[in-house]
N, C-alpha and C positions, 0 to 999 in steps of 0.2 A: 504494500500500500504506500502511496506517496505521503509525504509529510503533510501536504495541503489537505488531502482527504482525511487523514487521521485527525488533524487539527479541527477541520470542519465537523467531522463526526462528533468529536468531543464537545465542541461548542454547541452543536445542535442538542445533544443530550443534556448539557447543563442548562440551556435556555428552556428546554422542555420540562425539566424538573422544576424550574422557577415558575413556569406558567401553570403547571399542575398543582403546585403548592398554593398559588394564589387562587386558583379555581376552587380548590378544596377548603382552604382556610381563610380566604380573603387576605387583605393586606394587613397582616397581624404578626405579632411576635411568634405565634405558633406556626405560621407559614414560614417565617425565616428559620425557625428551628428545623422544620421538615426539609427545607431546601439544604440547610447545612448538613443534616443527617444523610440525605440521599446523595449529595455531592461527594461526601466522604466515601460512600459506597461505590461511586463511579471511580474514584481514585483507587479504592481497594481492587476493583475489577482490573484496572490498568496495571496496577502493581502486581496483581496475581499473575498476569500474563508475563510480565518482565521476570518476576521471581521464578516462575516455573520453567521458562524457556531461555533464560540468559545462559549463554554458552552451551545450549542444548545441541547435541550432535545431529539431531534429525529435524529440528525446527529453526527457521530463521525468523527472528523477531522483526526484521525489516519487512517481511511479507505480511505481518499482522498489524504492526503499529508504526511502520516506516523505519528508516534507518536512524531516526532521531527519537527513539522510543523513550529515552530518559527525559527529553524535552517535553514530550506529550504528557508524561506524568507530572512534570514540574508545572506545566500550564494548568492542568486539571487541579492539582493540589494548591496552586496559587489562588484559583477561584474558590476552592473550599476554604482556604485560610481567610480570604476576604469575608466570606459569609460567616465563618466561625467567629472572627473578631467582631464583626457587626452584631452578631447574636449576643456575644458575651458583654459587649458594651451596652447594648439596649436592654438586656435582661437584668443586668446588675449582678450576675453570678460571680462569686468569688473565684479567683484563680488559685489552683493548688500548686505551690512552688515546685514540687518534684515533677508533676506532670508538665508544668510549663517548661522546666529545664530539659526534660526528655523530649518534648515536642519541638523545642527550639533546635536541638541537635538534629532531630530527624528532618525538620524543614531545611536546615542548613545543608545537610547531605543531599536532600532531594533537589535543592536549587543549585548546588555545586556540581552534581553529577553530569548534567548535560554539557557543561564546559569541559570537565575532565574527559568525557567521552569524545568530544570534538577534538580536543588536544591529542588524545590517544590516536584517533583516526588520522591526524596530521603528522604522526610520528614525533610529537613533541612532549609526550608523556611516557616515561619508562614503563615497559610491560609489567615488571614486578610491582611497581607502585600502583599501577592501574588495577592489577589483579587483586591486590590487598584492599584497595579502596572499594572495588566492586563487591568484594566479600563483606566488608564492613557495612557498606550501604545496604546490600540485600538483606542481611540478617538483622541489622539494627532496625531498619524500617519494618521488617516483618515483626520484630519484637514489639515495636510501638503499636502496630495494628493489633497484635495479640493483647497488649495491655490496654488497648482501647475497649475491647469487648469483655475481658475478664472481670473487671469491677462491675460492669453492667449486669453480667450473669450472676455475680455474687450479691448484687443488690447494694453495693457500697458506693454507688455514684447516683445520689438522688437528683431528680430533675432531668435525667437524661431522657430525651424523647425516644419513642419506639417501644416495642413490646418485648417481653421476656423471650418469647419464641424467636423473634428476630435476632436477639443477642446470642441466644444459644446456637442458632444456625450459623451466624457469622463467626462466632468463636470456633465452632466445629470446622468451618471452612478454612479459617486461618491455621488451625492446628493440622488439618488434613494437608494443606499446602506444604507444611514443613515435612510431613511424612512422605509426600510425593517427592519432594526435593531430595531428602536424604536417601530414599530408595533409589532414585535415579543416579545419585552419586556412588552408591554401593554396587550398582550393576557393572559388571566387568565389561570393559570395551573389547570388541573383537580384535584379534591380532590382525595386523595388516602386513 
């Protein structure tokens, strides 16, 4: 898929989420919370593809999300961040320092990775450094998604929109992703 098509698809999905939220909840704080929640799920879907198929021997990410797949996630997550910050500001919810620090690091990685990937493709980023950065990025962002849903399932994050069933399904999916990734790493590559 071309970058233009991947970006356009992402933007259409994000705008559709906003329109559906306004149709269902009106122009309200509840609507903004729904937009934020479902925008995060769009980011999770994009990240899931990257996490599962990054350096996969049989699947090219460029065929699914374009050759700038890290940038597609960064754009989707920038939209989610704008919505999240708007919701936090308007709702008056208190920020939890540990979650804030962990999220800041995740967003920093998400926004830095497109640049690192581009530099790597231009042979300006050492292979070993890029490999380590990719691993840190993939598993840390995975961990943040895991920690997004774990407290919701445990009921320790009051005021989080969505249902318990949604949280269980999403936590199960994030956990399953790790299982798939680890299993694919353990499968022995055929001799060539």
